[in-house]
Structure formats: C-alpha cells, structure tokens
N, C-alpha and C positions, 0 to 999 in steps of 0.2 A: 567399400567405401561406409567410413561413419556418417549416419546423418547428424546434419547440421543443428544444433543446441540453439535455443532462443533461452538469453538471459534476462530474465524481469523483474526490477524492483519493485516492493510493494508498500506501499507508506497508508498509513493510518496516522493522520496530521491531527498535532494537539498543540495548547500552548503550554502545559505543563509535561507533559510525554507525548512523544512520536514515537510508535512502532514502526518498526521494517524487518524485511524481510527480503533477503535475495535467492531466485529459483533460477537452474536450468530445466530448460522442459524439451522433449522432442515428444514425436509420436509414442515413444515406447517410455516413457519415464520422466517423472518427476524427479528433481532431488533438491533438496533444502543446501545451501551454498551459507547462510549465515542468517540468523533471525535476532533481533533486542530490542531495546529500547535505548533513547536517548532522552535524558533528563532535562528539566532547565530549573528546578530547584536554584544553583550554584549562578545562575545571571541575574536572579533578582528580579521586581516585578514591572521592572519597565518594559513595554511592550517592544518597541524599536527594537532593543537590546536581544531579545526571544527573537524577533523576527531576523534577524541578522544569522543570529547563533543555527538554527532552522535550516536559511538558508547553506550556510558554511558546513551545516553536519550533512545536509542533505547533497552538497557537491563534493564532500568528504567520500561519502557511500558511492558515488557514481565514478568518481574516480579510481578509490579502491577496488570495486569490482566488474568494474566495465560494461555495465547493463546495455541493451539495446534497445530496451521499451522499458517504461515508468506505468504502473497504475496504482492510481490512489483512491480513497474513498472520500467521497464529495459529504459536506457537510449538510445534516438536514438539519430543520426546524423544529425546533422545540417549544416550550416555554418561553425561554430566553433569549432574546434579539441579542443579546451582547455577546453573551457566550457564541451562538452561531456567525456574529462578525468576526470575533477574533479566531473561531476555528477557520473560516473563511480567510482570513489573512495568513493563519499557516498554512494553510492548503496551497495561496497563491505564490507565496514564496518559495515553496517545496516545487511546485511546476515552473515556477520560473528558474531555480534550480535545475531543473531536468532540460528546461529551453535553452538554457545559455551552453550546455552542453549536448544541443544536438541531440537529444531523445523522446522518442517516440514517447507521448504520454497520454493515456485516456483514464477519466474519471468514473466511476461508478457510485450509484447510491447503493447504502448499508444495505436496502432489502435485495437488492440485486446480487449486492455479494453474497449476503447470507443464502438466497438461497438458491445461487448456484453452487454453492458447498453444500447444503443440508438438504436443498428443496423446501424451504421454510424461510421466506423474507423474514420470520416474526422471531428468527431463531434466538437464544440467548448466547451472549459469548462464551459461556460453559459449551454450550453447545455446539457452536461454529468451532470450538479448541478441540472438543472431543471427536466431532468428524474428521478435522485435518489429522488427529491423530491415527484414527482409522486409515483415511488414504492414505498416509505418507508412511506408516509404521514408525511414528516417533512419540515422545511424551513429552505433553510442554506443562510447564508450571502455571497455575494462576499467575504470578506476578508478571507473566508476558503474554495477557492476553491483550494488549494492544498490537503485541510482535505480530501475535496468531492472528489478529485484523487485518495487518498489514500482508501477511501468508495468504489469507482468504482473500485478499483484494488481487494479488498475484496470480494465486491460482485460477478466480474467476477470469483474469484477463488473459488466460492462457487456453481457458476454455472458452471463451466467444471468440477468441483470433485463430485459434488450432481447429474450429469445427466448421470452418468457412462459414459461417454466422455475419462474417465481416464487422465485428464488434456490436453485435445490435445490444442497446442498452447502455451504451459508453459514449460519452463526450468527448473526442479527441481535441487536441491541440495541437497536432501535426500541420494544418492547413490554417492555422493564422497566418 
C-alpha cells in the first residue's frame, strides 16, 4: 500500500514578485512539483489591482495543483513601515485565497524558515537556495530566489508538521 502524500503550496508573498512552490511529501520523499514566480509589473502600480491579481493567481495555483496545505512567509519589520504594510496586505490576500478554498494555512517567520532549512536563521537567500539544492538534488537559478524562499517555506512546514512537532513556531489560520 502506497503511503499518503501531502501536497503543500509554499508562498513567498510580495507586491512586485510572488514566489511559489508546490511539493509532494511523505515519510520517504519530498518531490518538487512546480516552482516559479508571479510578477506584477504589467498590472501597474495601483495597490488594489495588485492585491486582486495576487488573490486570483494564488487561487489559480490552488485550483491547478490541489494542495491540501499552504505555508506562507510572514512579513518581518525592517526599516520601512510602508513596505511592511504592503507585504502584509499581499500576505493577507494570499491567505484569504487559501481560506476560501478550505486550505489549511500556516505562516512562518523568515528566521524560522531559514533555520529549518539551513540550521541558520540568518542565512542569505543564496545559502537557502544552496541548501535546497543539496537537500532536493536540484539546481535553482538566482532569478528564482523568491521561488526558493517559497520552497523553503513549504519544506519548513513539512518538517514541522511531519516531525510530530504540531507546527511549533507556526501561526495557523485553520481555526479562525
């Protein structure tokens, strides 16, 4: 009898580029189904138009790949409050797209994701991508760093949920 696979959609939200990755995982294997980016340059600078586009694109990914869970990177506060607000809105509409499709959704801080994948919460995007290449035996281009961040979020979620850790360090939106 074949073991049940879990399909996870990883999201690295952004207002200019959104990274995504779809993985199938079971106790023995993690397989990358798809990895990529969605860009928003063609939709203009109007925030509401971008947010609608993010919502629609995430819904399309959910419909196409039928994940059962979503892991999303939580925005962190840097120096620019406006950037944080924009990222939070992008994350919110991505979460809403998951919720309207009954997708169990968890968010993780960037340090948690980096630590889960590399063992170092302060790892660079290049280090995260390099460790993912090592773990998954795949090559990733620099132009896909937003996508590898999404892949790292999905992998972090799998590690947390499959280790019996009951999603330690995650905020879950399944119980709202």
